[in-house]
Structure formats: C-alpha cells, structure tokens
C-alpha positions as CSV (number, residue, x, y, z in Angstrom):
1,M,-0.6,-15.4,15.6
2,D,-3.5,-12.9,16.0
3,R,-3.3,-9.4,17.3
4,R,-3.8,-10.4,20.9
5,S,-0.8,-12.8,20.7
6,A,1.3,-10.2,18.9
7,L,0.6,-7.7,21.6
8,R,1.9,-10.1,24.2
9,V,5.1,-10.5,22.2
10,L,5.7,-6.8,22.1
11,A,4.4,-5.8,25.5
12,A,7.7,-5.7,27.2
13,T,7.9,-1.9,26.9
14,P,4.3,-0.6,26.9
15,L,3.6,2.6,25.1
16,A,2.2,5.5,27.1
17,G,0.0,8.3,26.3
18,L,-2.0,6.8,23.4
19,A,-5.3,8.5,24.3
20,A,-6.5,11.0,21.7
21,P,-5.4,14.5,22.7
22,A,-7.7,17.4,23.2
23,V,-8.1,19.2,19.9
24,Q,-7.0,22.8,20.3
25,A,-6.0,24.8,17.2
26,Q,-2.9,26.1,18.9
27,T,-1.7,22.6,19.9
28,L,-2.3,20.7,16.7
29,L,0.7,18.5,15.8
30,P,1.9,19.1,12.2
31,V,2.1,15.8,10.3
32,R,3.6,15.5,6.7
33,F,1.8,12.6,5.0
34,S,2.6,11.1,1.6
35,L,0.2,9.0,-0.3
36,D,1.6,6.2,-2.5
37,W,0.3,7.5,-5.8
38,A,-1.7,10.2,-7.6
39,F,-5.1,11.3,-6.3
40,Q,-7.2,8.4,-7.7
41,G,-10.1,6.3,-6.3
42,P,-8.1,4.2,-3.8
43,Q,-6.3,7.3,-2.5
44,A,-9.7,9.1,-2.0
45,A,-10.4,6.8,1.0
46,F,-7.4,8.4,2.7
47,L,-8.4,11.9,1.6
48,V,-11.7,11.3,3.4
49,A,-10.0,11.2,6.8
50,L,-8.3,14.5,6.0
51,E,-11.3,16.3,4.6
52,R,-13.8,15.2,7.2
53,G,-11.6,16.3,10.0
54,Y,-10.8,12.9,11.5
55,F,-7.2,13.8,11.9
56,R,-7.9,17.2,13.5
57,R,-10.1,15.4,16.1
58,E,-7.0,13.5,17.1
59,G,-5.0,16.8,17.5
60,L,-3.2,16.5,14.1
61,N,-2.7,19.1,11.4
62,V,-2.1,16.7,8.4
63,T,-0.7,17.9,5.1
64,M,-1.4,15.1,2.5
65,D,0.5,15.0,-0.8
66,R,0.3,12.7,-3.7
67,G,2.9,10.0,-4.1
68,F,5.1,8.6,-6.8
69,G,5.2,4.9,-6.1
70,S,5.5,2.7,-3.1
71,G,9.3,2.4,-3.6
72,D,9.6,6.2,-3.3
73,V,7.6,6.7,-0.1
74,P,10.0,4.9,2.3
75,V,13.0,6.8,0.7
76,K,11.3,10.1,1.5
77,I,10.3,9.2,5.0
78,A,13.8,7.9,5.8
79,G,15.2,11.1,4.3
80,G,13.0,13.3,6.5
81,S,10.8,14.8,3.8
82,Y,7.7,13.2,5.3
83,D,6.7,11.9,8.8
84,V,4.4,9.2,7.6
85,G,3.0,7.7,4.4
86,V,0.9,4.9,3.0
87,A,2.6,2.5,0.6
88,D,3.0,-1.1,-0.3
89,L,5.0,-2.6,2.7
90,N,7.4,-4.7,0.7
91,P,9.8,-1.9,-0.7
92,T,10.2,-0.9,3.0
93,I,11.1,-4.5,3.9
94,R,13.6,-4.6,1.1
95,M,15.1,-1.3,2.3
96,K,15.4,-2.6,5.8
97,L,17.0,-5.8,4.6
98,E,19.6,-3.9,2.6
99,R,20.2,-1.1,5.1
100,P,19.9,-2.4,8.7
101,E,20.2,1.1,10.1
102,V,16.9,2.2,8.6
103,D,14.3,2.4,11.4
104,L,11.1,2.4,9.3
105,F,8.2,0.1,10.3
106,S,4.5,-0.2,9.9
107,P,2.1,0.2,12.9
108,F,-1.0,-0.6,10.7
109,L,-1.5,-2.7,7.6
110,V,-4.4,-1.3,5.5
111,Y,-4.7,-3.7,2.6
112,D,-5.1,-7.4,3.6
113,A,-4.5,-8.5,0.0
114,T,-1.7,-7.5,-2.4
115,A,-2.6,-5.4,-5.4
116,L,0.6,-6.3,-7.2
117,A,0.3,-7.8,-10.7
118,V,1.7,-8.1,-14.1
119,M,-0.7,-6.8,-16.7
120,T,-0.6,-7.3,-20.5
121,L,-3.0,-7.4,-23.4
122,R,-4.4,-10.5,-25.1
123,R,-2.7,-9.6,-28.4
124,E,0.7,-10.0,-26.8
125,G,0.2,-13.8,-26.4
126,I,1.2,-13.7,-22.7
127,A,-0.9,-16.0,-20.6
128,R,1.4,-17.2,-17.9
129,P,4.6,-16.0,-16.2
130,A,6.9,-18.1,-18.4
131,D,5.6,-16.2,-21.4
132,L,7.2,-13.0,-20.0
133,L,10.7,-14.3,-20.7
134,D,12.7,-12.1,-23.1
135,K,9.7,-9.7,-23.3
136,S,9.7,-5.9,-22.5
137,V,8.0,-4.9,-19.3
138,A,7.5,-1.2,-18.4
139,A,7.4,0.4,-15.0
140,P,8.9,3.2,-13.0
141,E,11.9,2.2,-10.9
142,S,9.9,3.2,-7.8
143,D,7.0,0.8,-8.7
144,A,6.5,-1.8,-6.0
145,G,5.6,-4.4,-8.7
146,R,8.9,-3.9,-10.4
147,Q,10.9,-3.9,-7.1
148,L,9.2,-7.1,-6.0
149,F,9.3,-8.8,-9.4
150,P,12.2,-11.0,-8.4
151,A,10.1,-12.5,-5.6
152,F,7.2,-13.1,-8.0
153,A,9.6,-14.6,-10.5
154,K,11.0,-17.0,-8.0
155,A,7.6,-18.0,-6.7
156,A,6.4,-18.6,-10.3
157,G,9.6,-20.5,-11.3
158,I,10.9,-18.1,-13.9
159,D,14.3,-16.3,-14.4
160,A,13.9,-12.7,-13.5
161,A,17.1,-11.8,-15.4
162,R,15.4,-12.6,-18.7
163,I,13.0,-9.6,-18.4
164,R,13.8,-6.6,-20.5
165,W,12.8,-3.6,-18.3
166,Q,11.7,-0.4,-19.8
167,T,11.9,2.5,-17.3
168,V,9.0,4.9,-17.8
169,T,7.3,7.7,-15.9
170,P,4.1,6.7,-14.1
171,Q,2.0,8.7,-16.6
172,L,3.4,6.7,-19.6
173,R,3.3,3.2,-18.2
174,E,-0.2,2.1,-19.4
175,T,0.1,4.2,-22.5
176,M,3.2,2.3,-23.6
177,L,1.3,-1.0,-23.3
178,A,-1.8,0.3,-25.0
179,Q,0.3,1.6,-27.9
180,G,2.1,-1.7,-28.3
181,R,5.5,-0.2,-27.4
182,V,6.0,-2.8,-24.6
183,N,4.7,-6.3,-24.0
184,A,3.5,-5.9,-20.3
185,I,3.6,-3.6,-17.3
186,T,3.8,-4.2,-13.5
187,G,1.9,-2.2,-10.9
188,F,-1.2,-2.2,-8.7
189,I,-4.4,-3.7,-10.3
190,T,-6.2,-0.6,-9.1
191,S,-3.9,1.6,-11.2
192,G,-3.0,-0.6,-14.2
193,I,-6.4,-2.2,-15.1
194,L,-8.5,0.9,-14.7
195,S,-5.9,3.2,-16.4
196,L,-5.9,0.8,-19.4
197,R,-9.7,0.9,-19.4
198,G,-9.5,4.7,-19.3
199,L,-7.4,4.6,-22.5
200,G,-10.1,2.7,-24.3
201,V,-8.8,-0.9,-23.8
202,A,-11.7,-3.4,-23.5
203,A,-11.8,-5.2,-20.2
204,N,-11.7,-8.6,-21.8
205,D,-8.5,-7.7,-23.6
206,I,-6.6,-7.2,-20.4
207,I,-4.7,-10.2,-19.0
208,T,-3.8,-9.9,-15.3
209,M,-1.4,-12.1,-13.4
210,K,-1.7,-11.3,-9.7
211,Y,1.4,-11.9,-7.6
212,S,-0.8,-13.6,-5.0
213,D,-2.1,-16.2,-7.5
214,F,1.5,-17.5,-8.0
215,G,2.5,-17.8,-4.4
216,A,3.7,-14.2,-3.7
217,D,1.0,-13.5,-1.2
218,F,2.4,-10.4,0.4
219,Y,0.7,-8.0,2.8
220,A,0.4,-4.7,1.0
221,T,-0.5,-1.1,1.5
222,S,0.4,0.0,5.0
223,L,1.0,3.0,7.1
224,I,4.8,3.6,7.2
225,T,6.7,5.8,9.6
226,S,10.0,5.8,11.5
227,K,10.5,4.4,15.0
228,R,12.0,7.7,16.0
229,W,8.9,9.7,15.0
230,A,6.5,7.1,16.4
231,E,8.2,7.0,19.8
232,A,8.1,10.7,20.0
233,N,4.5,10.9,18.9
234,P,2.7,7.7,20.0
235,A,-0.7,9.3,20.3
236,A,-0.4,10.8,16.9
237,V,0.3,7.4,15.4
238,T,-2.8,5.9,17.1
239,G,-4.9,8.9,16.0
240,L,-3.8,8.5,12.4
241,I,-4.8,4.8,12.4
242,R,-8.2,5.6,14.0
243,G,-8.9,8.3,11.4
244,L,-7.8,6.0,8.5
245,V,-10.0,3.1,9.7
246,R,-13.0,5.3,10.0
247,A,-12.5,6.7,6.5
248,Q,-12.2,3.2,5.1
249,Y,-15.5,2.2,6.6
250,D,-17.0,5.5,5.4
251,S,-15.8,4.8,1.9
252,L,-17.3,1.3,1.9
253,A,-20.6,2.6,3.1
254,D,-20.8,5.5,0.5
255,P,-18.3,5.3,-2.4
256,A,-20.1,8.1,-4.2
257,A,-19.4,10.5,-1.3
258,T,-15.7,9.4,-1.2
259,I,-15.4,10.1,-4.9
260,A,-17.0,13.5,-4.3
261,V,-14.2,14.3,-1.9
262,L,-11.7,13.3,-4.6
263,R,-13.4,15.4,-7.2
264,A,-13.2,18.4,-4.9
265,R,-9.4,18.0,-4.9
266,E,-9.1,17.0,-8.5
267,P,-11.9,18.6,-10.6
268,L,-11.0,16.7,-13.8
269,T,-11.7,13.3,-12.1
270,D,-13.4,10.7,-14.2
271,V,-16.1,9.9,-11.6
272,A,-17.3,6.6,-13.0
273,L,-13.7,5.3,-13.6
274,E,-12.4,6.4,-10.2
275,R,-15.4,5.0,-8.4
276,E,-14.8,1.6,-10.0
277,R,-11.1,1.9,-9.0
278,L,-12.1,2.7,-5.4
279,E,-14.6,-0.2,-5.2
280,L,-11.9,-2.6,-6.5
281,A,-9.6,-1.5,-3.8
282,L,-12.2,-1.7,-1.1
283,N,-13.8,-5.0,-2.0
284,D,-10.8,-7.0,-3.3
285,L,-7.9,-5.6,-1.2
286,T,-9.1,-3.9,2.0
287,F,-12.3,-5.5,3.1
288,T,-11.4,-9.1,2.4
289,P,-13.5,-11.9,4.1
290,H,-10.9,-11.9,6.9
291,V,-11.2,-8.2,7.6
292,R,-15.0,-8.3,7.3
293,A,-15.1,-11.0,9.9
294,N,-12.5,-9.7,12.3
295,G,-11.9,-6.0,11.6
296,F,-8.6,-4.4,11.0
297,G,-5.5,-5.2,12.9
298,R,-5.8,-9.0,13.1
299,I,-2.6,-9.8,11.3
300,D,-1.3,-13.3,10.6
301,T,2.3,-12.8,11.6
302,A,3.3,-16.1,10.1
303,R,2.1,-14.9,6.7
304,L,3.9,-11.6,7.3
305,Q,7.2,-13.5,8.1
306,R,6.8,-15.6,5.0
307,G,6.5,-12.4,2.9
308,I,9.6,-11.0,4.5
309,D,11.6,-14.2,3.9
310,M,10.3,-14.3,0.3
311,V,11.7,-10.8,-0.3
312,R,15.0,-11.7,1.4
313,D,15.4,-14.9,-0.6
314,A,14.5,-13.2,-3.9
315,F,17.3,-10.6,-3.4
316,A,19.8,-13.1,-2.0
317,I,20.1,-11.3,1.3
318,S,21.4,-13.5,4.1
319,R,20.6,-11.2,7.1
320,P,17.4,-12.5,8.7
321,L,14.7,-9.9,9.5
322,P,12.0,-10.9,12.1
323,W,8.5,-9.5,11.6
324,T,8.8,-7.6,14.9
325,E,11.2,-5.2,13.1
326,V,8.7,-4.5,10.4
327,Y,5.3,-4.4,12.2
328,D,4.5,-3.1,15.7
329,P,0.8,-3.5,16.8
330,R,1.2,-1.6,20.0
331,Y,0.1,1.6,18.4
332,L,-3.3,0.2,17.3
333,P,-6.4,1.8,18.8
334,P,-8.8,-0.4,20.8
335,A,-10.5,-3.2,18.9
336,T,-13.8,-1.4,19.0
337,D,-12.2,1.4,16.9
338,M,-10.9,-1.2,14.4
339,R,-14.2,-2.8,13.5
340,L,-17.0,-0.2,13.0
341,A,-19.6,-2.3,11.1
C-alpha cells in the first residue's frame, strides 16, 4: 500500500489546519525535541533544520536535545519530558504492544532501512548469528538493537536466551569490544562501526551482521510523538516534517556544510569521522533507491505490519497491533514538499 492508498484508509476524520502558520516571534509554539543519540554525524542532519531556521518558518520554537538511545526516547515522550523525538520506531512498537494505553505513534518515517546490527571483531571468531550463542554482548538497556535482539534472533534461528548481556553506558559500549572485554555489541551501524574506527580498529577487522540481512527488515528512525500532542498541534507536526525533509536533502547535497553545523554545536567533533558517519546514514539508510525514486512518505504498509508482527511474535505478545495504530500519514506535507530533488 503506497501513501495514496494509506491516506484513503485514514481519511475518515480529515485533519484541519495543516497549512504552515505565519511566523511571528510572539506566536511561536514551543516544541521540546529529543534526538535519539549524541550529537554525531547522523544527528547533524536534524540539527540543520534547527540551525537554518526551517522550524521557525513553520511557527515553531524548537529546543533540540541529545538522546540516550531509541528505547529511551518513547519513555520520555510518554512521560511528558518531550513533545516529539526521532528514534528507531521499534521500541515504540514494543511499548505500545505491552502498554495498550500508550498513545505514541509516528507521522513520518525518516530512515527507509534499519541501522540495527550486531558488531564484533574478527579476532572473536564470530561470523554468523549462531556464533553468538553463550557469548557476551554489550549494550545499554535503552539500545534499540538490544531491545529488538529477540526479533533478530528468531529471524536468524537462534536462541536469544543464550546471550550473556553486559549492560554498559553508551560511552563504554565500543570501548568494551575494542578492549576485548566483551565478544560483540549491538547498536546502529552509524554509531558502532564508526566509533570502533575512531578507537583505532581497522575497518577490515569489524564484522557486521545487519538485522535486515537475516530477515529482520524493520522500518527504523522515525518522528515520534503522542496522538494527544499531534491532535492539538497538527500544523506543528506537518511543519516539523517539512523542515526535517528539507534538512535531509540539504545534507545529501552538501555533507560538509552539515558537519559544519555539527561542529558549531560540538567544537571537538572529529570532522572526517562524523562526515563518514553522516554519509553512511544518508546513503545506506535514508536515501535508499526507493526514496530516491519516490521521495519520502511512500511507505510499504505491508512491510510495516510485518515488522510490527515480528516484534509481537519475538516477545510472545498475543494482542494484535494494526499498523494504523503505529503510523498516521495524514500529517505529511504535500508530495511536492517530500521530494525536493
């Protein structure tokens, strides 16, 4: 089902007032926005929308903070600490499955491909998922890769209970692997691979098992908010999406300028490393062949439903969850604003 068909499904209650509001300083709507992770290359594409005033043009006064993992973002939005955030969608799906009263959803899926992976080093002798059995794997509890590992394990045909998890802070995850204190880690390829490289690990020594390569082909980083906030501020949701889309295209056209925005926020940024991290996110995860051909917002809802069911099955949750409770395309801007090049 493409975006046009999805819109027909959800058109029973049309949303009003989605036009961008006039930008007047005294009427800017405060928006508390959480990123999924620290200020790194992939997060710089979101910072561009903030620093270039794309949100202010939509009548929004956005405060953007670093995040602490995709599993942490929905908790903080549900708890009222933030209005919106960007994070891997699947921890939100799990939360909704386990807590039916949670009203979180995504109005916009940013990454078309999942960044989730298990990463290890050649010296560990781990070349396939079965080699992880009875090994130690490090990740923060809020890491989406750790939270979704049961789904990966089921898709790959291994017993998730035979993994020895080591809970670590985000700052220590790659260090623990590089020092040989654990056998593997989970996380985003944009974080794990490049952080290991930053610690001096040679690229050909890093073994990566992407979740998507073993059947766990989830949709990934998305805009997350609550239905309550979205229904109260529909124009703001559409404005956020419009600004984020423009910033992604800006970043694709000029990665160096995007990293300059990041360096202005984080003066100690390793420019070469973070540019490589940004380009990996843009080329492998965001601007996939599908998005390059069709623009943003053309979601395969059958694929989305398969991902939801995979999460549900992995955690042995009997309650069904239709994709319409997870994703609502009615807040998307016009198609001309979703495909800028």
